[in-house]
N, C-alpha and C positions, 0 to 999 in steps of 0.2 A: 909463274903467277897464273891463277885461274881466273876465267872470265867473271865468275861470281864475285870475285874480290875486287873487281874493277868497275869503272863507269865509262860509258861511251862518251868520248870527247868530240868525235867528228869523223871525217873520212878524207883520205888523200884524193883530192879532186882532179889535179892535173900536174903535169911537169911545168916547171917555171923557166929553167935555163938549160943550156947545153952542158952545164957543169954538174947536173944531177939534182938541182934544187926542185922541191915540190911545193904545191900549195895545199895546205890542210884546211878543209872547211870546218870551222869550229861551230858546233851545235850548242851554243851557249848565249846567254844574254850579256855576259861579261867577258868578251874575248881577251881583254887586257890582263885578266888574271893568269892567262896561260902564255904570255909573251916570252917569259924567260925560263922555259922548261929545260931540264938537263937531259931528259929522255922521255920516251913514250913507248907504249906497247902497240905494235902493228899486228893485226890479225892476218895470218897467212896460213892457208890450208887448215883452218879451224884451230890454230894454235896462236898464242900470243907471243910475239917475238920482240925482245927489247931492242930499240934503236936509240942510239945516243945522238944528241943534237950538237952540231958544231956551232951553227948560227941560226937565229930565228928573228923574225920581225913581223909585226902586224901588217897586213896588206888588204886595203879596201874593206875595212871594218870586220868582216866575218872570216877572213882567211889569215892563216899563219904561214908565212913564207919560211921554209925550213931547208937547211942543208944538213943531212945526216952524215955521220962518220961512215966511211966505207961505201958511200953511194957517190960515185965520181963521174958518172956520165948519164946520157939520156936513156940508154937501154936499161941500166940499173934502176933509174927513177921510174921508167915506164912499167917495170914489173910491180911497182908498189901502188900505182894509180888504181883507185876504186876500193882499196883496202880500208877497213875500219881502224880507228885509232882509239886506244883506251889509256886510262890512268888509274892507279890504285885508288880505292874508295877513301883512303886516308888523306888524299889530296883535295877532296871536295871541301869548299869553304863551309864553315860551320853555320848552320841556320838557327835562328832563335824565334821565340814567339810562336805564331801559328804557321810559320813557313816550315816545310819539311820535305825531305826526299822520300820518294815512294818506298825504297828499300828499308828506310829507317823505321817505319811504323809496322812492318811485318812482325807479328807476334804480340802487338799491343792489344789490350782489351779495348772494346768499343762500348761506350756508355751513352745512353740517351738521357737527357735531363728528366724526362718524364718516366721512362721505363727502367732506368738503371742499366747495369751491365747486361748486354744481350749477346755477347760472343767475343771471338778473338779474330783479328785480321790475319788472314792466311796468305793473301795476295792482293795486288792492285792490278786491275784490268784497265789498261790505258789504250786499248785498241778501239774503243767506242768514242763517239763524239764527246761524251762526258766521262772522265775517269771514274771508276767504281772501286770501292773497297769490297773485296770478297771476304765475307765474314762467316765463320763457322759457329753454329749454335747446335751443339751435339752433332747430329748427322745432317742437319739442315743448313744449306748454303743461303746466305742473305746477301743481296747486292745493295750496297748503299752508295748513292751518288756523292761524289766529292765536290760539294758545292760550298764555296766560301761562306755563304749566308747561313748554312746549317752548322758550320764548324764553330764550336765555342772555344775549345782549348786543346792544344797538344801538350799533354802532361808527360814530359820525358822522364821525370823522376819516378813516377808511379806506372810508367808504360801504359798510358791510357790516351785514347782519343775521345774527347767529350763533344757530343753533338746535340743539337736541338732539332730533331727530325719532325716532319709533318706527321700528324696522327694517322695511323693506318699503314704507314710505309713498312715498318718492321712487322706489324701484326699480320699482314697479308701472307707472310712466309710461314708463320707459326701456327 
């Protein structure tokens, strides 16, 4: 499984018992969705390695207490601490309406209600305080803030993001 085909679920935060159990910090608003997993991918030396789960239970809201198959002692568990945990994209809960996953809108056209279609979303930059759509209009890159107030509709059927942007925002790039 390649990392591009997966989403980040969290990371192995610490050992839990002398029997090799670990606590996985779940980076999600709905940890209960991941309580009964059969397996996860653990990033080890930049590769995703499948680990099968014997038992798991939620622990203090944001943690999943896990016992992996073939991890039977503290030393084996210690080797996993700090590693990122991933799941296949197919396991993401489906979103509807104007809720979307960043990866889902890559390649969508972006349309302003006033200007019409002005480009294609090539990436999402979430390293800034406000996530941005990176939009390509020919050779010109346009950065569009992802603000709920500007978002009119996610049209999955026609692969479009429809927005109502302030006058001048797009024009200053063109």
